[in-house]
C-alpha positions as CSV (number, residue, x, y, z in Angstrom):
1,X,-20.1,0.2,0.5
2,X,-21.2,3.6,1.8
3,X,-24.7,4.1,3.1
4,X,-26.8,7.0,2.4
5,X,-28.0,9.1,5.4
6,X,-29.9,12.4,5.6
7,X,-27.5,15.3,5.8
8,X,-27.0,16.2,9.5
9,X,-23.7,17.0,11.4
10,X,-23.8,13.4,12.9
11,X,-24.4,11.6,9.6
12,X,-21.8,13.6,7.7
13,X,-19.3,12.4,10.6
14,X,-20.4,8.9,10.0
15,X,-20.0,9.2,6.3
16,X,-16.5,10.6,6.8
17,X,-15.6,7.7,9.0
18,X,-16.9,5.4,6.5
19,X,-14.8,6.8,3.8
20,X,-11.8,6.7,6.0
21,X,-12.4,3.1,6.7
22,X,-12.8,2.4,3.0
23,X,-9.5,4.2,2.5
24,X,-7.8,2.2,5.1
25,X,-9.1,-1.0,3.7
26,X,-7.9,0.0,0.1
27,X,-4.5,0.8,1.5
28,X,-4.2,-2.5,3.3
29,X,-4.9,-4.1,0.0
30,X,-2.2,-2.1,-1.7
31,X,0.2,-2.8,1.1
32,X,-0.6,-6.6,0.6
33,X,-0.1,-6.4,-3.2
34,X,3.3,-4.5,-2.8
35,X,4.5,-7.0,-0.2
36,X,3.6,-10.0,-2.6
37,X,5.3,-8.1,-5.6
38,X,8.4,-7.7,-3.2
39,X,8.3,-11.2,-2.2
40,X,8.0,-12.4,-5.9
41,X,10.8,-10.1,-6.9
42,X,13.0,-11.8,-4.2
43,X,12.0,-15.2,-5.4
44,X,12.8,-14.3,-9.1
45,X,16.1,-12.9,-8.2
46,X,17.2,-15.9,-6.4
47,X,16.1,-18.1,-9.1
48,X,17.8,-15.9,-11.8
49,X,20.8,-15.1,-9.7
50,X,23.2,-16.8,-11.6
51,X,21.9,-15.9,-15.1
52,X,21.7,-12.2,-14.6
53,X,24.4,-9.5,-15.7
54,X,25.5,-6.8,-13.3
55,X,23.5,-4.3,-15.3
56,X,20.3,-6.4,-14.8
57,X,21.0,-6.7,-11.2
58,X,21.2,-2.9,-10.8
59,X,17.9,-2.5,-12.5
60,X,16.3,-5.0,-10.1
61,X,17.9,-3.3,-7.2
62,X,16.3,0.0,-8.6
63,X,13.0,-1.7,-8.8
64,X,13.1,-3.2,-5.3
65,X,14.2,0.4,-3.9
66,X,11.2,1.8,-5.6
67,X,8.7,-0.7,-4.3
68,X,10.1,-0.2,-0.6
69,X,9.6,3.5,-1.0
70,X,5.9,2.9,-2.1
71,X,5.6,0.6,0.9
72,X,6.7,3.1,3.3
73,X,4.3,5.9,1.8
74,X,1.5,3.6,2.3
75,X,2.4,3.0,5.9
76,X,2.6,6.6,6.5
77,X,-0.8,7.3,4.8
78,X,-2.3,4.4,7.1
79,X,-0.7,6.3,10.2
80,X,-2.5,9.5,9.0
81,X,-5.8,7.8,8.6
82,X,-5.5,6.1,12.0
83,X,-4.6,9.4,13.6
84,X,-7.6,11.1,12.1
85,X,-9.9,8.1,13.2
86,X,-8.8,8.6,16.8
């Protein structure tokens, strides 16, 4: 939760840092959520492996690929935030 400060150069800097920290926490939560979904995907895929058709496997591969892409984007965003905080 962001605090309210009187507007000065220093307090604006503090507010920016707080916003960046909040964004970092949100990105970490998203990253954890995506990691959990990928793990669930793998568990479901293993469980259903013998029951799925080739077409269904291809759809699952596409979903996994998109989730991995999202994970990479989140990691890049985290790096940008960390670079700006330095």
